[in-house]
N, C-alpha and C positions, 0 to 999 in steps of 0.2 A: 348326660344320656347319649343321645345322638347329635352329632355336629357335622358341619362341613369342613373338612380338611382343605379342600380347594374345590374349584369349580368341577372337577373331574372325579373326586374321591369323596365318597361319604363314610363315616365312621359310626359304627354301632360299638358302644363301650360295654363289655361284659364284666360284671363284678362278682364272680363266683366266690364262695367262701375260701376255696383253695388257691384262688389266683385270678387276677384281673388282666384283660387284654382287649385289644381293638380288632373288630371285624372291618376290613377295608372292602368297600363296594364300589366299583367304578369301571370304566372301559379302558382297555389296553394298559394295564397296570401291572402286568407280570414283571416288568422291569423293576418294580418296587420290592421284589422278593429279596434281593441281596441287601439293600439297605434297611429294610424292615428287620430281617433276620439279625443283622449286625446291632441294630438299635435294642432289640427286645431279647435277644438270646445270647449274643457273643459267640464264644468258641472259635475253634479253628478249622474244624472239619464239618462240611455240609453233607449229608448223605441223602441224596435224592432217591424216594421210592416212587416209581411211576409204573405204567403198564405199556403194553405193545401198541396200544391205539393212541395213547396220550403223548408218549415220549417223543415220537417222531414229529409232532405238531408243536409242542412247547418246550421240550426238554432242552433245546439249544439256548433259547432266550432266558430261561430260568437258571441254567448253569452259568451262563455268561454273567447274569446279574450277580450271583453268588461269588463268582471268581473276581468280578470287578470290586466286590465288597471285602475281598481279602481271604476268602475261604478256600481251602482245598477241598475240591469237589469230587465225591464218588456217587456212582448212580447203580441202583439195583432195579432192573426192569422185570416186572412179573407178568403173568398172564391177565387175562380179562375174566370178568364175571364172578359170581358168588363162589364158585368151586375152588377159587386160589385162597379164600379165606379160612385156612387150615392151620393146625399146628405145625405141620411139616414145612409149609412155606414160611410160617413166622420163624421157625427155627433157622431156615435158610437165610432170611433176612438178618437175624441176629448175628449168624456167623460172619455174613458179609460186612456187617458193621464193625465186628471185632477185626476182620481183615483189614478194614480201612483204619485201624487203630484209633477209632473214636473213643473219647472219653465222656464222662457224665456232664462235661461243660460244653460239648459239641451238640449239633442238632440234626434231626431228621427233617427233610422237606416232603411232605406227602403231596404229590402232584398227580392229581387224578379224581376219579369219582369216589363215591362212598366206600366201595370195597377197599381201594387203595388207602383212604383216610383212616378206616377202621383198622386195618392191618398195620399201617406205619405208626399210627397213634399207640397201638397196643405194644409195639416193638419199643417204641420210645419210653413208655412207661415202665418197662421191665429191664431194659439194657442198663446195666450197672445200677440197678434200682431207680432208674429214671435219669433220661437226659431231655433236651428241649425238643419240642415238635412244632413245625410251622405247617399250618394246613393251607393248601392251595387248590381249592375244589374247582373242578373243571366241569361237573355235571349240575343241573338245576337241583337235583336231589342233594347233592352234597352241599351245595351253596346254602340251601334254606334250612337243612336239617343236620345231616351227620357231621359236618365240619365244625359245628358250633355247639358247645355244651359239655365236651370232655369224654363222651361215651366212646370206649374203644372196645374191640372184641374180634374173635374169630368164632367159627361154627364148630360144633362137635356133631357127631353121627346122629345125636339124640335131638338136635335142634340148633336154631339160628341164635348166634350171639351168646352162647351159654359159657364162654370163657372170655373174660374181659375185666377192663378196670375204668374207673373214672379218672381222667387225666386231662387237665385242660391244656390247650395250646398256648404258645407264646403269642401268637397272632394268626389271623385268617385273612387270606387275600382272595377276594371273588372278583376275577376280572370277566366281565359279563360277555364280551365278545367270544370267549371260549364256546359259548352254548351254540354258536353258529356253525361249529365243526363237528357237533355231535349229531347222530342221525335222528330224524324226526320221531322215529318210534320211541328212542330212549328219552328224548325230551318230553314226549306226551306222557310216557310212564311217570317220570318225575312230577308231572302235574298232579298226581294223586296226593302227594304230600302237601303241595300248595293249598290244594282244596281243602285239605284236612285243617289247615291254620285258620281258614275263614270259618268253617263249620264250628271249629273249636272255640275260637276267641274273638272274632272280628267280623260282625255282619256286614260292615261297610266294605271290608276286603272281599267277603264272598259275593256281595253284589256286584263289585268291579269285576271279579272272575266270571260271574254268571253272565254279565253284560256281554261280553265278547271274549271267547277263549283265546288264551295267550298262544296256543299252538295253532292258530288258523293263519293261513297266508304266510307272508314275509314276517319275519320276528320283529316286533318294535322293541328294540333293546332298551330304549330309555323307559318305556312302560315296564317291561320286565324288570329292570334294574330297580325301579321303585317298588315292585311286588317283592322281589327278593329281599330288599332292605326291610320292608314291613315284616315279611316272615321272620327274618332274623331278630328284629326288635321283640316280636311276640315270644320267640324261644329265649331270648335274652332275659325278659321279664320273669319267665317261669324258672329259668335257671338260677338266676340271681336269687330267688326266693327258696329254691329247693334243689340244691345241686345233685344231691344222691337219691332222688326219687323216693323219698319217704313220704311225700304228701302231693303237693301241687303238681310236680313234675310228671306225675302218672297221667294227667290229661294228654300229654303228648303221644300217649299210646292209643288215642283214638283210632279204631280201626284196625290196630296192630295185632290183637290176640288172635282174631280169626284170620286176619291177613298173613301173619306168620305161618299159620296152619296151612292156608292156601299155597303159600310159596314152598313150604316144605314138601306138600303132596305133589306139586308140579316139578319136584326135583330142581327147584330154582330156575325153571325154564320161563316162568311168568315173573316179570319184574316187580321190585319191592313196591313201587308207587302204585302199580296197578292192583297188587294185592291189598294194599292199604285202602285204596278206593273201593274195592269190592267189599272188604271187611266193614268199611264205614257204612256202606249201603245196607249190609246185613243188620248192623246195630240200629240204624235209623228207622228201618222198617219195623224191626221188633219194638223200638221204643214207641212207634206210633201205634202199633197193635196194644201195647201195654198202656196207651193213653198217658205216656211220659211226655210226649211232645205231639204237636198237631199234626195230622195227616198232611197238611200243606208243606210242613217242614220236610217231611220224608220225600214227597214228590219233588220239592226243589232240589233236594240233594242229589237224588237219584237221577233226575233229568239233566242236572248240570255235569254229573259224572259221565253220563251218556253222551251230552254234547262233546265233551273232550275226547271221546273215542276210548274211554276206559271201561273196564268190566263192572258191572252192577251186582253181580252174583257169581255163583260157581256150581258146577255140576258134581263137584266132589261131595261125597255122602256126608251126612251130618255126623254119623258114628266116626268116619275118618277124620274130620275136622276137630271133632271133640277129643279124640285120642291124641292128636297132635297137640291141642291146646293144654292137655294135662302136663306137658313137659315145658310149658311157658314159664318164663321167670316171674310172671305176676301171679302164679298160683302159690297159695299158702295152705298146705294141708288139704282140707276138704272144701276150701273156698277159693275163689279167683276174683281178682280184682278187674273190674270191666268199666270202660268209660261209656256212659251213657249220654244221649242227646236229649236236652230239654228245649232247645231252641237254636235258631242259627246264631252262633257266637256264644252259646251257653251249653256247657256239659258239666257232668259230675262224675265222680268215680264212686261205683258201688261195689261192695264185696257181696258176691253171690255164691251160694253153695254151687258146687261144680254140676250137680244134677240140674239145677235151674238153668245154669249156663248152656247146657245141652238143649234144653227147651228153647232158650233165646236164640240159638243158632237155628234151630227148625223154624222159629217164628220169623226169622229174618230172610227167609228164602223168598 
């Protein structure tokens, strides 16, 4: 399961049905990108996809590591933010991969946050019907969530992540010191997904996050590294059981149905983690009103989200959130799957009539 590779690198092994791989968590381990790529993927060309914020910081060390491992390195630098997760940008990336004379034996290296990981992973999954991808997440959100589990996607006009694939990476390398170079607002936003893991599956993790927010003061990288590893372990356990979201994996969507609606209504100006946090607060308040969980649970979740400086609600109308949610992937005809909270660390997936889901949104305000 999890083991120590050395005193500096922790491994979490993912054993999904379509492929197994290791997630490496440690400090100053970007130099491991090249050797890891050579060991897990092979090939001759390494195509690095990064963005205009991350590439100037880490592009050189990653490219050097790949070059030293014998790769011909090509790089595609994209813009930042959800706005670049489009079919047109995906098409541009694919054309650049072809220009680099990549084959299906070669690999993409996704160097950046969740947007880069989603985009590059999708490109890898469809280029020549699939080449290798190595995920190198540099944001907290990408480390604990989007880089692990094989979900790839771009957005459509009608909603977030509506075009995508399940495609597992060859490896994931999470170098924790990268978190010191992202702005505090982005780090805080990512905490929404971290809190989700505690509410969803691990009461002890939630108590630790509740005890002292990880976004306060100077970052305790050792503590953050342990929390990142624990979140990855939780996701690993879910993905190993249900890779393609037919059952258990749906619990990872806690807060997401309403959160994605908030995100879309804000034109993606509000970060994903913030929207998940707000969506989770909607859900837990509604669950308390329906006596599905104790009032104390709702109070603890909302107050902890508030302590992290994350939103606990939204001024967007119930009708607007409801209409957005109807386009969600978790809708099936006149029903929609929603993750409900029973206790800290205990959730369940319920299939609700869409009309009842509208009531739930209103109850969660």
